[in-house]
Wavefront OBJ file of the C-alpha trace (Angstrom):
o trace
v 10.046 -6.157 -18.496
v 6.691 -6.574 -16.664
v 5.392 -9.023 -19.320
v 8.539 -11.182 -19.083
v 8.230 -11.233 -15.266
v 4.690 -12.439 -15.529
v 5.639 -15.276 -17.988
v 8.528 -16.337 -15.577
v 5.858 -16.694 -12.897
v 3.753 -18.959 -15.029
v 1.156 -16.549 -16.236
v -0.054 -17.475 -19.703
v -2.729 -15.606 -21.700
v -4.498 -16.258 -24.934
v -5.081 -13.373 -27.150
v -8.707 -13.357 -26.472
v -8.134 -13.437 -22.666
v -6.592 -10.035 -22.285
v -7.265 -6.720 -24.073
v -4.943 -3.821 -24.327
v -7.027 -2.066 -21.654
v -6.723 -4.999 -19.386
v -2.949 -5.010 -19.828
v -2.806 -1.192 -19.204
v -4.752 -1.754 -15.868
v -2.513 -4.530 -14.865
v 0.614 -2.347 -15.352
v -1.098 0.589 -13.374
v -1.823 -1.855 -10.546
v 1.794 -3.198 -10.665
v 3.123 0.346 -10.560
v 0.772 1.465 -7.694
v 2.090 -1.618 -5.650
v 5.577 -0.761 -6.253
v 5.112 2.826 -5.245
v 3.280 1.760 -2.148
v 6.116 -0.675 -1.252
v 8.728 2.036 -1.741
v 6.795 4.414 0.569
v 6.785 1.627 3.226
v 10.526 1.064 2.733
v 11.168 4.817 3.307
v 9.249 4.627 6.571
v 11.717 2.001 7.717
v 14.645 3.935 6.219
v 13.567 7.090 8.152
v 15.114 5.306 11.260
v 18.427 5.936 9.643
v 17.964 9.437 8.234
v 20.997 10.642 10.335
v 23.230 8.316 8.315
v 21.545 8.404 4.910
v 19.039 10.939 3.712
v 18.585 9.535 0.219
v 18.297 5.646 0.158
v 18.008 4.124 -3.353
v 16.624 0.913 -4.676
v 19.517 -0.999 -5.900
v 17.856 -4.197 -7.041
v 14.772 -6.351 -6.592
v 13.603 -9.878 -7.322
v 10.414 -11.787 -7.260
v 10.209 -14.850 -5.177
v 6.527 -15.764 -5.475
v 6.972 -19.388 -4.760
v 9.300 -18.895 -1.704
v 7.125 -17.905 1.298
v 8.843 -15.869 4.041
v 9.024 -17.324 7.519
v 6.506 -14.654 8.647
v 4.051 -15.599 5.903
v 4.514 -19.310 6.739
v 3.755 -18.629 10.418
v 0.655 -16.498 9.522
v -0.513 -19.503 7.402
v -0.075 -21.891 10.250
v -2.345 -19.554 12.295
v -5.037 -19.726 9.677
v -4.231 -16.742 7.488
v -3.931 -16.804 3.776
v -0.554 -17.054 2.020
v 0.721 -14.053 0.061
v 0.154 -14.225 -3.746
v 3.666 -12.742 -4.270
v 6.834 -11.933 -2.505
v 9.715 -9.580 -3.530
v 13.057 -9.036 -1.947
v 14.346 -5.508 -2.571
v 17.981 -4.430 -1.917
v 18.214 -0.790 -0.889
v 21.441 1.179 -1.006
v 21.695 3.061 2.262
v 24.498 5.247 1.175
v 26.979 2.445 0.527
v 25.328 -0.265 2.693
v 23.075 -2.858 1.190
v 19.907 -3.481 3.141
v 17.467 -6.219 2.164
v 13.686 -5.858 2.491
v 11.030 -8.529 2.256
v 7.686 -7.541 0.830
v 4.771 -10.051 0.990
v 1.787 -9.205 -1.144
v -1.610 -10.180 -0.010
v -4.996 -9.969 -1.762
v -6.834 -6.961 -0.513
v -10.097 -7.408 -2.537
v -11.323 -5.416 -5.392
v -9.144 -2.799 -7.131
v -9.999 0.823 -6.164
v -9.692 3.905 -8.465
v -6.026 4.433 -7.493
v -5.271 0.738 -8.681
v -4.498 -0.411 -5.153
v -5.796 -3.726 -4.086
v -2.818 -5.507 -2.469
v -2.108 -5.425 1.284
v 1.654 -5.087 1.633
v 3.787 -6.456 4.526
v 7.061 -4.628 4.147
v 9.939 -5.119 6.571
v 13.720 -5.384 6.671
v 14.923 -8.925 6.291
v 16.212 -10.450 9.594
v 19.596 -11.088 8.054
v 21.668 -8.510 10.137
v 21.686 -7.224 13.699
v 20.741 -3.720 12.514
v 17.578 -5.107 10.730
v 16.605 -7.089 13.754
v 17.086 -4.133 15.920
v 15.036 -1.877 13.706
v 12.228 -4.474 13.772
v 12.454 -4.721 17.528
v 12.205 -0.779 17.953
v 9.233 -0.525 15.622
v 7.462 -3.436 17.373
v 8.015 -1.586 20.675
v 6.806 1.708 19.353
v 3.637 0.136 17.801
v 2.870 -1.792 20.942
v 3.194 1.175 23.321
v 2.661 4.282 21.263
v 0.177 3.374 18.488
v -3.146 5.149 18.373
v -4.819 2.109 16.843
l 1 2 3 4 5 6 7 8 9 10 11 12 13 14 15 16 17 18 19 20 21 22 23 24 25 26 27 28 29 30 31 32 33 34 35 36 37 38 39 40 41 42 43 44 45 46 47 48 49 50 51 52 53 54 55 56 57 58 59 60 61 62 63 64 65 66 67 68 69 70 71 72 73 74 75 76 77 78 79 80 81 82 83 84 85 86 87 88 89 90 91 92 93 94 95 96 97 98 99 100 101 102 103 104 105 106 107 108 109 110 111 112 113 114 115 116 117 118 119 120 121 122 123 124 125 126 127 128 129 130 131 132 133 134 135 136 137 138 139 140 141 142 143 144 145 146
């Protein structure tokens, strides 16, 4: 499944370009990124713990060539574009909620196979999602320790 996704994105390797260890490392990086993204989604979903304790990933899709509005605005301000984007659909106990995940290059790969910087947030396609983003923005602005 991962290999086919890479081919769809236009990645092509010759046999001498990639070793089994390289492929194993690539899969570990991919899995670490997915786990990190899911943990970020769960932080957003915690805003709705009173209505759904166990959200589930329903589906996902890569959209590497479709930049999110936020990524485009950041690019216009001089930041780099993400190298990948995924849209995840989360089942919040019967309600589908779309999340946008932009993947940015975070430098060298560490020993936990994490190198991507993730920008995970609910898509602005419903009032509830917009409201969640406004609440979190407010909290970060007024209550963040950073």
